[in-house]
C-alpha positions in Angstrom: 0.0 0.0 0.0 0.9 3.6 -0.5 -0.8 6.3 1.6 -1.4 10.0 1.1 -2.7 12.5 3.7 -4.3 16.0 3.2 -6.7 18.5 4.6 -9.9 18.3 2.5 -10.5 22.1 2.4 -6.9 23.0 1.7 -6.3 20.3 -0.9 -9.7 20.2 -2.6 -11.9 22.9 -1.3 -13.8 20.4 0.8 -14.8 16.8 1.1 -17.0 17.0 -2.0 -14.0 18.1 -4.0 -11.8 15.2 -3.1 -13.4 12.7 -5.6 -12.2 15.1 -8.4 -8.6 14.4 -7.2 -8.9 10.6 -7.5 -7.4 10.5 -11.0 -4.3 12.2 -9.6 -4.2 9.8 -6.6 -4.2 6.9 -9.1 -1.4 8.6 -11.1 0.7 8.9 -8.0 -0.1 5.3 -7.0 -2.1 5.9 -3.8 -4.4 3.2 -2.4 -4.9 4.8 1.0 -6.1 8.3 1.7 -6.1 9.9 5.1 -8.5 12.9 5.3 -7.5 15.1 8.2 -10.4 15.6 10.7 -13.4 16.9 8.7 -15.8 16.9 11.6 -17.6 19.9 13.2 -15.3 21.9 15.4 -15.4 25.2 17.4 -15.0 28.5 15.5 -11.5 29.8 15.5 -8.7 27.6 16.8 -9.7 23.9 16.7 -6.2 22.4 17.0 -6.3 21.6 13.3 -9.6 19.8 13.6 -8.7 17.7 16.6 -11.3 19.5 18.8 -14.4 17.6 17.7 -17.7 19.1 18.4 -19.7 16.3 16.7 -18.5 13.0 15.3 -21.7 12.8 13.2 -21.6 16.2 11.4 -18.9 17.7 9.2 -17.6 21.2 9.5 -20.0 23.1 7.3 -17.1 24.6 5.3 -16.1 21.1 4.3 -19.4 19.6 3.4 -22.0 17.2 4.8 -21.9 13.7 6.2 -23.3 12.5 2.9 -20.3 13.9 1.2 -18.0 11.9 3.4 -20.1 8.7 2.6 -19.9 9.5 -1.1 -16.2 10.0 -0.9 -15.7 6.6 0.8 -17.7 4.9 -2.0 -15.8 6.7 -4.8 -12.4 5.9 -3.2 -13.4 2.2 -2.8 -14.5 2.0 -6.4 -10.9 3.1 -7.3 -9.1 0.7 -4.9 -8.4 3.4 -2.3 -9.1 2.9 1.4 -10.5 5.8 3.4 -8.8 6.7 6.7 -10.0 9.3 9.2 -9.2 10.3 12.7 -11.0 8.9 15.7 -10.3 11.6 18.3 -11.3 9.6 21.3 -9.2 11.0 24.2 -11.2 14.2 24.3 -14.0 16.2 22.8 -14.3 19.9 22.1 -15.7 22.0 24.9 -18.7 22.8 22.8 -19.6 19.1 22.2 -23.1 18.3 23.4 -21.8 16.2 26.2 -19.4 18.9 27.3 -22.1 21.6 27.2 -24.4 19.4 29.4 -21.6 18.7 31.8 -20.8 22.5 32.1 -24.5 23.1 32.7 -24.3 20.8 35.8 -25.9 17.6 34.4 -24.4 14.9 36.7 -24.6 12.2 34.0 -22.4 14.2 31.6 -20.1 15.6 34.3 -19.2 11.9 34.8 -18.0 11.9 31.1 -15.1 14.2 32.0 -12.6 14.8 34.8 -14.3 17.6 36.6 -13.5 18.9 40.2 -15.0 21.7 42.3 -11.6 22.5 43.9 -7.9 22.4 43.2 -7.3 19.5 45.7 -7.4 16.7 43.2 -6.0 18.6 40.2 -3.0 19.6 42.3 -2.4 15.9 43.2 -2.7 14.8 39.6 -0.3 17.5 38.4 2.4 16.4 40.7 3.1 13.6 38.2 1.8 14.7 34.9 3.6 16.8 32.3 2.6 19.9 30.4 1.8 19.2 26.7 0.9 22.6 25.4 2.5 25.1 27.8 1.8 28.0 25.4 -1.9 27.4 26.0 -2.1 26.7 29.7 0.0 25.4 32.6 -0.5 22.0 34.0 -3.2 19.5 33.0 -6.4 21.4 34.1 -8.2 24.5 33.1 -10.8 26.4 35.2 -14.3 27.2 33.9 -16.3 30.3 34.5 -18.1 28.7 37.5 -14.9 27.7 39.2 -15.0 24.1 38.1 -11.6 22.5 37.1 -11.7 20.2 34.0 -8.8 18.0 32.7 -7.5 19.3 29.4 -4.2 17.6 28.4 -3.9 19.7 25.2 -5.7 22.9 24.6 -8.1 24.4 27.1 -11.0 23.7 24.7 -10.2 20.0 24.5 -11.7 18.2 27.5 -10.4 14.7 28.3 -12.9 11.9 28.5 -13.2 9.8 31.7 -13.0 6.2 30.6 -13.2 5.0 34.1 -17.0 5.6 33.5 -18.3 2.7 31.4 -20.9 5.0 29.8 -18.0 6.8 28.1 -16.8 3.7 26.4 -20.3 2.7 25.3 -20.9 6.2 23.8 -17.6 6.3 22.0 -18.0 2.8 20.6 -21.2 4.1 19.1 -19.4 7.0 17.4 -16.8 4.6 16.1 -19.3 2.3 14.5 -21.1 5.3 12.9 -17.8 6.1 11.1 -17.5 2.4 10.0 -20.9 2.6 8.5 -19.8 5.6 6.4 -17.1 3.4 4.7 -14.1 4.3 6.8 -11.6 1.4 6.7 -8.7 2.8 8.8 -9.2 4.7 12.0 -6.3 6.9 13.2 -6.5 6.5 17.0 -5.5 9.9 18.2 -3.4 10.4 21.4 -3.6 6.8 22.5 -1.1 7.1 25.4 -3.4 9.6 27.2 -6.7 7.8 27.3 -6.4 6.5 30.9 -5.8 8.6 34.0 -4.6 7.4 37.3 -3.5 9.4 40.4 0.2 9.1 41.2 1.2 8.3 37.7 2.1 10.2 34.6 -1.3 9.3 33.2 0.4 8.2 30.0 0.9 4.7 28.6 -0.9 2.9 31.5 -2.0 -0.7 31.2 -5.7 0.3 31.1 -5.0 2.2 27.8 -4.1 -1.1 26.2 -7.3 -2.8 27.6 -9.4 0.0 26.2 -7.9 -0.5 22.7 -8.5 -4.2 23.0 -12.1 -3.5 23.9 -12.6 -1.2 20.9 -11.0 -3.8 18.7 -13.4 -6.5 20.1 -16.4 -4.3 19.1 -14.9 -3.9 15.6 -14.3 -7.6 15.2 -18.0 -8.2 15.8 -19.6 -5.3 13.9 -16.9 -4.0 11.5 -14.2 -6.7 11.1 -12.6 -5.0 8.1 -11.7 -1.8 9.9 -8.2 -1.5 11.3 -6.6 0.9 13.8 -3.6 3.2 13.3 -1.9 4.2 16.5 -0.7 7.8 17.0 1.7 7.7 20.0 4.5 10.2 20.0 6.2 8.9 23.1 9.3 6.8 24.1 10.0 4.2 21.4 9.3 1.3 23.7 5.9 2.7 24.5 5.1 3.3 20.8 5.8 -0.3 20.0 3.7 -1.5 23.0 0.5 -0.4 21.1 1.4 -2.3 17.9 -0.5 -5.6 18.3 -3.1 -7.4 16.3 -5.6 -7.0 19.0 -4.8 -3.3 19.6 -3.4 -1.2 16.8 -2.6 -3.2 13.7 -0.8 -0.1 12.2 1.3 2.5 13.9 3.0 5.7 12.9 6.8 5.3 13.0 7.8 8.5 14.8 11.3 7.2 15.7 12.3 6.6 12.1 10.9 9.9 11.0 12.7 11.9 13.7 16.0 10.1 13.3 15.9 10.6 9.5 15.9 14.3 10.1 18.5 13.9 12.9 20.8 12.1 10.6 20.4 14.8 7.9 21.4 17.5 10.4 24.4 15.6 11.9 25.4 13.8 8.7 25.8 10.8 11.1 23.5 7.7 10.8 24.5 6.0 14.0 21.2 6.7 15.9 19.1 5.8 12.9 21.1 2.7 12.2 20.7 1.6 15.8 16.9 2.2 15.6 16.6 0.0 12.5 18.7 -2.7 14.1 16.9 -2.7 17.5 13.5 -1.1 17.3 12.1 -1.8 13.8 10.5 -5.2 14.2 6.8 -5.4 14.8 4.6 -8.4 15.7 3.2 -10.6 13.0 0.0 -9.1 11.5 1.1 -5.5 12.1 3.0 -2.8 10.2 4.6 0.6 10.5 3.2 3.6 8.7 6.4 5.4 7.6 6.2 9.1 7.2 8.7 11.9 6.5 6.6 14.6 8.1 2.9 15.0 9.1 0.4 17.8 9.7 1.8 18.0 13.2 5.3 18.8 14.5 8.6 16.9 14.7 9.3 15.8 18.3 12.7 14.3 18.9 11.5 11.1 20.4 14.6 9.0 20.3 15.4 7.1 23.5 17.8 8.9 25.8 19.5 5.7 26.6 20.3 5.1 22.9 21.8 8.6 22.6 23.9 8.1 25.8 25.3 4.8 24.3 26.9 6.9 21.5 28.2 9.5 23.9 25.5 12.0 23.1 23.8 14.2 25.7 20.1 13.8 24.9 19.1 17.2 26.3 21.7 19.2 24.4 21.2 17.2 21.3 17.5 18.0 21.2 18.4 21.7 21.7 20.8 21.5 18.8 18.2 19.8 16.5 15.6 22.5 17.4 18.0 25.2 16.7 19.2 23.6 13.5 15.7 23.0 12.0 14.5 26.5 12.9 17.4 28.1 11.2 19.0 29.4 14.4 22.1 27.3 13.9 24.7 28.9 11.7 25.1 27.1 8.4 21.7 25.3 8.7 19.9 24.5 5.5 16.5 24.2 7.2 13.7 26.7 7.4 11.3 25.1 10.0 9.4 27.0 12.7 9.4 26.3 16.4 6.2 25.0 18.0 5.3 25.0 21.7 8.5 26.2 23.2 8.6 25.5 26.9 10.7 28.0 28.8 10.7 25.8 31.9 12.4 22.9 30.2 13.8 24.4 27.0 11.8 21.8 25.1 10.3 22.6 21.7 9.2 20.9 18.5 9.6 21.8 14.9 7.0 22.3 12.1 7.3 22.8 8.4 7.0 21.1 5.0 9.5 18.6 3.9 11.0 20.8 1.2 11.5 23.7 3.6 13.0 21.5 6.3 15.3 19.9 3.7 16.8 23.1 2.4 14.7 24.0 -0.7 13.4 27.2 0.8 16.9 28.3 1.6 18.0 27.5 -2.0 20.4 24.9 -0.7 21.7 22.8 -3.6 21.1 19.7 -1.6 17.5 20.3 -0.8 15.8 18.2 -3.5 18.2 15.4 -2.9 17.4 15.4 0.8 13.6 15.2 0.1 14.2 12.2 -2.2 16.5 10.6 0.3 14.0 10.9 3.1 11.2 9.4 1.1 13.5 6.7 -0.2 13.7 5.4 3.4 10.0 5.7 4.0 9.4 3.7 0.7 12.0 0.9 1.4 12.1 0.1 5.1 8.8 -1.9 5.1 5.3 -1.1 6.0 3.0 1.6 4.5 4.7 4.8 3.2 2.7 7.9 3.8 3.1 11.0 1.7 1.9 14.4 2.9 0.4 15.5 -0.4 2.4 18.4 -1.9 5.7 17.0 -0.7 6.1 15.1 -4.0 6.3 18.4 -5.9 8.5 20.2 -3.3 5.8 22.5 -1.7 7.3 25.1 0.6 6.1 26.6 3.9 3.1 28.9 3.6 3.5 31.7 6.2 0.3 33.2 5.1 -1.6 30.5 6.9 -0.8 32.2 10.2 -2.9 35.2 9.0 -6.0 33.1 8.8 -8.4 33.7 11.8 -7.7 31.3 14.6 -4.3 30.2 13.4 -1.9 32.9 14.5 -1.0 31.1 17.7 -0.4 27.7 16.1 2.8 27.7 14.1 2.1 24.3 12.7 -0.2 25.9 10.1 3.0 27.0 8.2 3.4 23.4 7.3 -0.2 23.0 6.1 -0.2 24.9 2.8 -3.1 24.8 0.3 -3.1 22.8 -2.9 -0.1 23.8 -5.0 -1.8 24.1 -8.3 1.2 25.7 -10.1 3.6 23.0 -8.9 1.2 20.2 -9.9 0.9 21.8 -13.4 4.7 21.6 -13.7 4.9 18.0 -12.6 5.1 16.7 -16.2 8.0 19.0 -17.0 11.1 17.4 -15.7 13.1 20.6 -16.3 11.3 22.3 -13.5 12.2 21.7 -9.8 8.7 20.4 -9.2 8.7 18.2 -12.3 12.2 16.8 -11.6 11.3 15.9 -8.0 7.9 14.4 -9.0 9.4 12.2 -11.8 12.0 10.7 -9.4 9.4 10.2 -6.6 7.0 8.6 -9.0 9.8 6.3 -10.3 10.6 5.1 -6.7 6.9 4.5 -6.1 6.7 2.4 -9.3 9.8 0.4 -8.4 8.3 -0.4 -5.0 5.1 -1.6 -6.7 7.0 -3.8 -9.1 9.4 -5.5 -6.8 8.3 -8.0 -4.1 11.4 -7.3 -1.9 9.6 -4.2 -0.6 6.8 -6.2 0.8 6.5 -7.2 4.5 8.4 -5.6 7.3 11.5 -7.7 7.7 14.7 -5.7 7.8 18.3 -6.5 8.7 20.5 -3.5 9.6 23.9 -3.4 8.0 26.9 -1.6 9.5 28.5 0.0 6.5 31.7 1.1 8.3 31.0 4.7 7.3 29.1 6.9 9.8 27.5 8.9 6.9 26.1 5.9 5.1 23.0 4.0 6.3 22.7 0.4 5.2 20.0 -2.3 5.5 18.9 -5.5 3.8 15.4 -6.5 3.0 15.6 -10.3 2.7 13.0 -10.8 0.1 11.9 -14.1 -1.3 13.6 -16.8 -3.4 17.1 -15.3 -2.7 16.2 -12.0 -4.1 17.2 -9.6 -1.3 17.2 -5.8 -1.5 20.3 -4.0 -0.3 19.9 -0.3 0.5 22.7 2.1 1.0 22.0 5.8 1.6 24.5 8.6 2.0 23.4 11.3 4.5 26.5 13.3 3.9 26.7 16.3 1.6 29.6 15.0 -0.4 30.5 11.7 -2.1 31.1 8.7 0.3 32.1 5.1 -0.2 31.2 1.8 1.4 34.3 -0.3 1.2 34.3 -3.9 -0.1 35.1 -5.4 3.3 31.8 -4.1 4.7 29.9 -5.9 1.9 31.7 -9.2 2.0 29.8 -12.5 2.3 27.3 -11.5 -0.3 26.9 -12.0 -4.0 29.4 -10.0 -6.0 27.3 -8.5 -8.8 24.3 -6.4 -8.0 22.1 -4.0 -10.0 20.6 -0.6 -8.8 16.9 -0.7 -9.4 16.8 3.1 -9.5 19.4 3.7 -12.2 19.9 0.2 -13.8 23.6 0.5 -13.1 25.6 -2.6 -12.2 27.8 -2.7 -9.0 30.5 -5.2 -8.1 30.6 -5.3 -4.3 34.2 -6.5 -4.5 35.1 -3.0 -5.6 32.9 -1.3 -2.9 30.1 1.2 -3.6 30.4 4.9 -4.3 27.5 7.2 -3.4 27.0 10.8 -4.3 26.0 13.4 -1.7 22.5 12.5 -0.5 22.6 9.6 -3.0 21.2 6.1 -2.4 21.0 2.8 -4.2 18.4 0.0 -4.2 20.5 -3.0 -5.1 19.3 -6.5 -6.1 21.6 -9.4 -7.0 22.3 -9.8 -10.6 21.2 -13.3 -11.8 20.2 -14.3 -8.2 23.4 -16.3 -7.8 23.8 -18.0 -4.4 26.0 -16.2 -1.9 28.0 -19.2 -1.3 29.1 -19.1 -5.0 30.5 -15.6 -4.8 34.0 -14.8 -3.8 34.5 -12.3 -1.0 37.2 -9.5 -1.0 39.9 -9.0 1.6 39.5 -6.1 4.0 41.6 -2.9 3.6 44.8 -3.1 5.6 43.7 -0.3 7.8 40.6 -2.2 8.8 42.3 -5.4 9.9 41.7 -6.1 13.6 44.7 -5.8 15.9 46.2 -9.3 16.2 47.9 -8.3 19.5 44.7 -8.1 21.5 44.1 -11.0 23.8 41.0 -12.1 25.6 40.2 -9.8 28.5 37.6 -9.4 31.3 33.9 -9.0 30.5 34.1 -5.3 31.3 31.1 -4.1 29.2 28.4 -6.7 28.7 26.9 -6.9 25.2 23.7 -8.7 23.9 24.2 -12.4 23.0 25.9 -12.7 19.6 23.1 -14.8 18.0 24.2 -14.5 14.4 27.9 -15.1 13.9 29.1 -15.9 10.4 32.2 -18.0 10.6 32.7 -18.0 6.9 32.8 -14.3 6.9 35.3 -14.3 9.8 37.7 -16.5 7.9 37.4 -14.8 4.6 37.3 -11.2 5.6 39.6 -10.8 8.5 42.4 -12.7 6.7 44.6 -12.8 9.8 46.4 -16.1 10.2 45.8 -16.2 13.9 42.1 -15.6 13.7 41.8 -18.0 10.9 43.3 -20.7 13.2 40.9 -19.8 16.0 37.9 -19.8 13.6 38.9 -23.2 12.3 38.6 -24.5 15.9 35.2 -23.0 16.2 34.1 -24.6 12.9 35.2 -28.0 14.1 33.1 -27.4 17.2 30.1 -26.2 15.2 30.3 -29.3 13.0 30.0 -31.5 16.0 27.1 -29.4 17.4 25.3 -29.8 14.1 25.8 -33.6 14.2 24.3 -33.5 17.7 21.3 -31.4 16.5 22.5 -28.4 18.5 22.6 -25.6 15.9 19.8 -24.0 13.9 20.2 -21.9 10.8 19.8 -18.1 10.9 21.0 -14.8 9.4 24.6 -13.8 9.5 26.2 -11.0 11.5 29.7 -10.6 10.1 32.8 -10.4 12.2 34.0 -7.2 10.6 30.7 -5.5 11.6 31.6 -6.2 15.2 35.2 -5.0 14.5 33.7 -1.7 13.3 31.7 -1.4 16.6 34.9 -1.8 18.5 36.7 0.8 16.4 38.8 -1.7 14.6 39.8 -3.8 17.5 39.5 -7.6 17.5 36.0 -8.6 18.7 36.9 -10.5 21.9 34.8 -13.5 22.5 33.7 -14.5 26.0 31.8 -17.8 26.1 29.3 -18.5 28.9 26.8 -21.3 29.2 24.9 -21.4 26.0 25.9 -17.8 25.0 28.6 -16.2 22.9 29.1 -12.6 23.8 31.2 -9.7 22.5 32.9 -7.3 24.9 34.6 -4.0 24.5 38.3 -3.8 23.8 39.8 -2.1 26.9 43.1 -1.7 28.7 43.9 -4.6 30.9 47.0 -5.5 33.0 50.0 -5.8 30.7 50.2 -9.6 30.8 46.9 -10.6 32.1 43.3 -11.3 31.1 40.5 -13.3 32.5 38.8 -16.3 31.0 35.8 -17.5 33.1 35.9 -21.3 33.1 32.8 -23.4 33.7 32.6 -25.4 36.8 29.5 -27.7 36.9 29.4 -27.3 40.7 29.3 -23.5 40.7 27.9 -20.6 38.8 29.9 -19.7 35.7 29.5 -16.0 36.4 31.2 -16.4 39.8 34.3 -18.1 38.5 37.3 -15.9 37.6 40.7 -17.3 36.7 43.7 -15.1 35.9 46.0 -16.3 33.2 49.3 -14.9 31.9 48.7 -13.9 28.3 51.5 -12.3 26.3 50.5 -9.0 24.6 53.4 -9.4 22.2 52.8 -10.6 18.7 51.4 -14.1 19.2 53.1 -17.3 18.0 51.0 -19.8 16.2 51.2 -22.7 18.6 48.8 -24.8 20.5 49.8 -23.2 23.8 48.5 -19.7 22.8 45.1 -18.9 24.4 43.6 -17.9 21.0 44.7 -21.2 19.6 43.0 -23.0 22.4 39.7 -21.2 22.0 38.1 -24.4 20.9 39.1 -26.2 24.0 37.8 -23.3 26.1 34.4 -23.4 24.4 34.2 -27.1 25.0 35.0 -26.6 28.6 32.3 -23.9 29.0 29.6 -25.7 27.0 29.6 -29.3 28.3 27.6 -31.6 26.2 25.3 -32.6 29.1 24.3 -29.0 29.9 24.1 -27.3 26.5 20.3 -26.7 26.2 20.5 -25.7 22.5 17.7 -25.3 20.0 16.4 -27.9 17.6 18.5 -28.2 14.5 17.5 -27.5 11.0 20.9 -27.3 9.4 23.2 -24.5 8.3 22.4 -21.9 5.6 24.5 -21.6 2.5 26.2 -18.5 4.0 27.8 -20.5 6.7 25.8 -18.7 9.3 24.8 -20.3 12.6 22.4 -19.2 15.4 23.6 -19.8 18.9 20.9 -20.4 21.6 19.9 -17.7 24.1 19.4 -20.1 27.0 
């Protein structure tokens, strides 16, 4: 699928005008259209439509409910699914329920969090955060009669009280009303906030998951074809927690979006590479919706712990990114605008169109390339790519939007420009900036449609050995993988041959049709990328692998040393890659001992096949040092190279009578250039492994053989 998103009034003059845009949607390749909230809202500021006064009436400026029903039918007739927002955390303050509550009706006061004094609000606010500090402090606002009502966002958006079962019943009815209009995807707005509990942050609580499951159960009975799309701009772990077949089958991917922009500003892909490696996988039956930007703002939602792992101060890094993308950093190409600056915390977010954020507005020569680079990731990482319509022709910020009544205090409107008629007229002329960008975007979309490797969500991150070049592999089917390399630098970069070893030698770039011999490395222009597929689908085992560059060889003088910094289990370790690529005689000898051991484990049914993580990738992580192997019961771990006593290192032996982790034995190990004899610790690595993994206590997984790459998967027990 390929999605597009727009405001009906800005893009087509209203809901009734959207059917006229269907021929263009088909030209672009869309089969999913998200119409931003078209429902009735208060006059003036309505938070971009997210203050809903009625779920059963459209904003009169946009049309009628019958227009929305007709749009759903027209889209479906053209193979396009209709998506709309289900704003179920709050209603507008002029919703019928809210008006009755404000009038003192006890039934509807129970629909909201309303208190007569500050006692309870003060207790709640001890642990909640301010979301829109420009609008009001804290989580509560006071009404004219002195009542305090919970408003997480704007003062005119009152949070619903789902601890009252009547609220769930009422909102389930509104949800099914939308299903009966032909809506196929519901964007579940602000899911982390839907349950409140004293003494907590009132975000991401277990009851929020139960509510989503309950709404899903209703849909499975009455509208089984409708799916939920999660909107949760929170910690990456919390984002992923909502992505489940029985909660939200789809989810925005805010981490990939934010780190795409982070990598463009820093010209460093480490955080983005880490996110793809560790935080990309979703449960079966679910998928990401990958977007470059939205109607909203960019929040820098990377995990602090991930940043710290790379020596980055999270607070200062977010300050830098905010300054960079609002043009306050000298030399910045970006022209975004700040949104909701919080003077207490220094926090802020950034809004703007993709082209303005990427440098087109500042006339930076790299602007169009950055737009294309960003969308190349959204199109190739798996899931459903989502285009904010207008981005495909390079639409810039529209500062005139702030002059419209009710929008002056919401800087996000700068990034919500009207339909760019002139740019769309130029899209067929490749000599214009709009036409050149559109032609390339359309070609990427077509390539994605034609090639099965883009399907599904499986992705294997690849360490390219170059901090400016992102790499990942989409495994594909029938040995037709897709290898993606993307240069986030402003100048040409290379991925050396040693970083691509263990794969077929000859590949073809789907984008340009050019051939690449991985034995010679891959050169990338500034902001350039390649979508490579094997030429002739030859088996990897039939391809020769190059030797590494001399300056990338691990230091043969390093010996085994203490487990100073624990690492995750090394589950995928390619012995063939170790022997071929490292090329050092000592390591070759040690690898040979490992291979002998593996052969015996296979005979015993103790090894199962799996993907490969090459030894040189690990060497890169350790800044060129030899990946030191520490073996514990059933695990093979990698530890940091570090200074150790001049002639000493530890090897933890296994004693069946005591815990392996409590055993420490000091051995004298020479740090001089090793001699290749059986007495050297590296040469006896096989013996050490056999000592630490006794046959009677191995507990390995069921065997299904080795793959043709020579890869093995070691158990995690």
